[in-house]
C-alpha positions in Angstrom: 0.1 0.1 -0.2 1.1 3.4 -1.1 2.1 5.8 1.9 0.0 8.2 0.4 -3.3 6.2 1.2 -2.7 5.0 4.7 -5.8 5.1 7.1 -4.2 8.0 9.1 -3.8 10.1 5.8 -7.6 9.3 4.7 -8.8 10.6 8.0 -6.7 13.6 8.2 -8.0 14.4 4.7 -11.2 13.8 5.7 -11.0 15.9 9.1 -9.5 19.1 6.9 -12.2 18.7 4.6 -14.8 18.9 7.6 -13.0 21.7 9.2 -13.0 24.0 6.2 -16.7 23.2 5.4 -17.7 23.9 9.0 -15.5 27.3 8.9 -17.2 28.3 5.5 -20.8 27.1 6.5 -20.5 28.9 10.0 -19.5 32.4 8.2 -22.4 32.2 5.7 -24.8 31.4 8.5 -23.8 34.2 10.6 -23.6 36.6 7.6 -26.9 35.7 6.5 -28.7 36.1 10.2 -27.7 39.7 9.8 -30.0 42.2 8.2 -27.3 44.6 6.8 -23.4 44.0 7.3 -21.8 46.5 9.6 -19.1 48.7 7.7 -16.0 47.4 9.8 -17.0 43.6 9.1 -17.4 45.1 5.4 -14.0 46.1 5.4 -12.7 43.4 7.0 -14.2 40.8 4.3 -12.8 43.0 1.5 -9.5 42.6 3.3 -9.6 38.9 3.1 -8.3 38.4 -0.6 -5.3 40.7 -0.4 -4.5 38.9 3.1 -4.8 35.3 1.4 -2.4 36.2 -1.6 0.1 37.9 0.6 0.0 34.4 2.5 0.6 32.7 -0.6 3.1 34.7 -2.6 5.3 36.2 0.2 6.9 32.7 1.1 7.7 31.9 -2.6 9.2 35.1 -3.1 11.5 34.8 -0.1 12.5 31.3 -0.6 12.3 31.0 -4.5 15.4 31.5 -6.5 16.0 34.1 -9.1 13.6 32.9 -11.8 10.6 33.1 -9.2 11.4 36.5 -8.2 11.5 37.7 -11.7 8.5 36.0 -12.9 6.6 37.7 -9.8 8.0 41.2 -10.6 7.0 40.2 -14.5 3.8 39.2 -13.2 3.0 42.3 -11.0 3.9 44.7 -14.0 1.7 43.1 -16.1 -1.3 42.8 -13.5 -0.6 46.8 -13.1 -2.0 47.2 -16.5 -4.2 43.9 -17.8 -6.6 41.4 -16.2 -5.4 38.4 -14.3 -5.1 35.8 -17.5 -2.5 38.0 -19.0 -0.6 38.0 -15.8 -0.7 34.4 -15.2 0.3 33.9 -18.7 3.2 36.6 -18.4 4.4 35.4 -15.2 4.5 31.5 -16.6 6.4 32.5 -19.6 8.8 34.7 -17.4 9.6 31.6 -15.2 9.6 29.2 -18.0 12.4 31.5 -19.9 14.5 32.1 -16.5 14.4 28.6 -15.9 15.8 27.7 -19.4 18.4 30.5 -19.1 19.7 30.2 -15.3 19.0 26.3 -15.2 
C-alpha cells in the first residue's frame, strides 16, 4: 500500500475537509442572519483576498530563486495594466524563460 493512502492520511484529509466546510458554512450562516453588514465587517471581508494572496506569494518570493522573483516582478508589472489571465501567462512565460537561461 502506498504511503499516500494510509488510513491515517485518509482520516487527516477528511478532517481537513470537515473543518474547511464547517468554517465556511459557519461564516455564511453568521452573515446571513444579519439584516445589514456593518461597515467594519464589510471592510474586513474586503481585506481577506489581499491577506490570502500575501500568505501565498510572500513565502515563495523569499524562499524561491531568481527565476521566481523575476516571474513575480513580471506578473506584477503586467497585473498593473491587464487582467489576471495575461498576468498569469506572462508570469508563466517569465519563469520558463528564466529556468531555461539560469537552469
